[in-house]
C-alpha positions, 0 to 999 in steps of 0.5 A, a space after each residue: 500500500 502506498 499513501 501520499 499526503 500532499 501539502 506545503 508544510 502547513 499545520 493541517 498537512 503536517 497533522 494529516 501526515 502524523 495521523 497517517 503515521 499513527 494509523 500505519 503503526 496502530 493497524 500494523 499496515 505494510 505501507 509506504 508513506 510519502 509527504 509531497 510538498 513539491 508543487 510540480 509533483 502535486 500538479 502531476 497528480 492533479 492536486 489543486 487544493 491542499 491538504 490532500 490524501 491519496 491511497 494507492 494512486 487514488 484520490 481520497 480527499 482534497 482541500 479539506 482536513 480529514 479527521 484521524 477516524 475518516 483517514 483510518 476508514 479511507 486507508 483501511 477499507 481495503 
């Protein structure tokens, strides 16, 4: 599983990245976690609003802060 958190190092993006780290650890997931801060890389994925979350190359959320519970649902639904 590959999880990407897109953001520009703002507090919401940093918090979402932290939530993702916690979820991976708590659930014992075999996952890689990337924080994408480069605007060119974000545009490559079509991300126009931050923060954003992508799981296995599929957009989960864009332009809003997800709660840890909502992130866990999105990440663990597989």
